[in-house]
C-alpha positions in Angstrom: 83.5 71.3 126.3 85.9 72.3 125.1 86.7 74.6 122.0 88.6 72.0 120.1 85.9 69.2 120.8 83.0 72.3 119.8 85.1 72.9 115.8 85.2 69.1 116.1 81.8 69.1 116.2 81.6 71.5 113.2 83.8 70.1 111.3 81.9 67.1 111.1 79.1 69.0 110.3 80.5 69.7 107.2 82.7 66.5 106.3 80.3 63.3 107.2 77.7 62.2 105.0 73.5 63.0 105.8 72.6 60.5 107.7 68.9 60.2 105.9 70.1 61.4 102.1 72.9 61.5 100.0 72.2 65.4 98.7 76.3 66.9 98.2 76.7 70.6 97.1 80.6 70.6 96.1 81.6 67.5 98.0 79.8 69.3 101.8 76.5 67.7 102.7 74.2 70.4 103.3 71.0 68.2 104.0 68.7 69.8 106.4 67.9 66.4 108.3 72.0 66.0 108.4 72.7 69.3 109.9 68.9 68.9 112.7 70.7 65.8 114.0 74.1 67.9 115.2 71.8 71.3 115.4 70.1 71.0 119.5 73.9 70.0 120.2 75.4 73.1 119.4 72.6 75.2 120.6 73.5 74.0 123.6 77.1 75.0 123.1 75.6 78.7 122.2 73.1 79.2 124.9 75.7 78.2 127.8 79.0 77.9 126.6 82.0 76.8 128.8 83.6 79.3 127.7 83.2 83.4 127.4 80.5 85.7 127.3 77.2 84.2 127.0 75.3 87.6 125.8 77.6 87.4 122.9 76.8 83.8 122.2 73.0 85.0 122.1 73.6 87.7 119.9 75.6 85.6 117.3 73.0 83.0 117.4 70.3 85.8 116.7 72.1 86.4 113.3 71.7 82.9 111.7 74.6 83.4 108.8 74.2 79.6 107.9 71.0 79.0 107.5 69.3 82.3 106.9 72.1 82.6 104.3 73.4 79.8 103.5 71.3 77.6 103.1 68.4 79.6 101.6 70.7 80.1 98.8 73.5 78.1 98.2 73.7 77.6 94.6 74.0 81.4 94.4 76.3 81.5 97.4 78.7 79.5 94.9 77.8 81.5 91.7 79.3 84.6 93.7 82.4 82.2 95.2 83.4 81.6 91.5 82.6 85.3 90.1 85.1 86.4 93.7 87.5 83.6 92.0 87.5 84.4 88.3 88.4 88.1 89.6 91.0 87.7 91.4 92.5 85.6 88.8 92.0 87.9 86.4 93.9 90.6 88.2 96.3 88.7 90.5 96.6 86.0 89.0 99.5 85.1 90.9 98.2 86.1 94.4 95.9 84.4 96.9 92.2 84.9 96.6 91.8 88.7 97.9 89.7 91.8 97.5 92.1 94.4 96.1 89.4 97.6 96.8 91.8 99.2 94.8 90.3 97.4 91.1 87.4 99.3 91.2 85.5 101.3 93.8 82.2 102.4 91.4 80.1 99.5 92.8 76.4 100.7 92.4 77.8 101.8 88.7 79.6 98.5 87.6 76.5 96.4 89.5 74.1 98.8 86.7 75.9 98.0 84.3 76.1 93.6 85.0 71.9 94.4 85.9 71.2 95.6 82.4 72.5 92.1 81.2 71.1 89.9 83.9 70.2 86.4 82.7 72.9 85.7 80.3 76.7 85.1 81.1 79.9 87.9 80.8 82.9 86.8 78.5 84.2 85.9 80.7 81.6 83.0 81.4 80.0 84.2 84.9 76.6 85.2 85.0 76.3 89.2 85.5 73.8 88.1 88.1 76.6 86.9 90.3 78.6 89.8 89.4 75.5 92.1 90.7 75.3 90.1 93.5 78.9 90.3 93.8 79.0 94.3 93.4 76.1 94.9 96.1 78.0 92.6 98.2 81.1 94.8 98.4 79.0 98.0 98.7 77.1 96.4 101.3 80.4 96.0 103.1 82.0 99.4 102.5 78.3 101.1 103.9 78.8 98.7 107.4 82.6 99.3 108.0 81.7 103.2 106.9 79.2 103.1 109.1 81.6 101.6 112.1 84.3 104.5 112.4 
């Protein structure tokens, strides 16, 4: 099976409506029944890739980003994405979405300031808790990058 066919299957999973229900979030089906209907094919491809190193494929499969994070917290992930967009609009309205690391480096201090107001909305309409999560992810990303240097 070619890379194009695998990518086509992934695109179908993200684009097609659910098979057994009509749940949708942000226009993309996130129904576990729909995912399960395709998961055996994708699992087979990951276990026995037609290209590449099988050890690498097994390692990737052992990190369940979709089923272990995105499916657990779809609303929270959406709120963090909205936070990212609002921050970009505030600091770089004329540029595509990106993380301008020069704007702030005090993730833990900023996280704590927002944590003190958790459960409420900031003046820009974004939840303080979404800003806590964004800052926690920024801090974790920097820690991992520093460790990998």
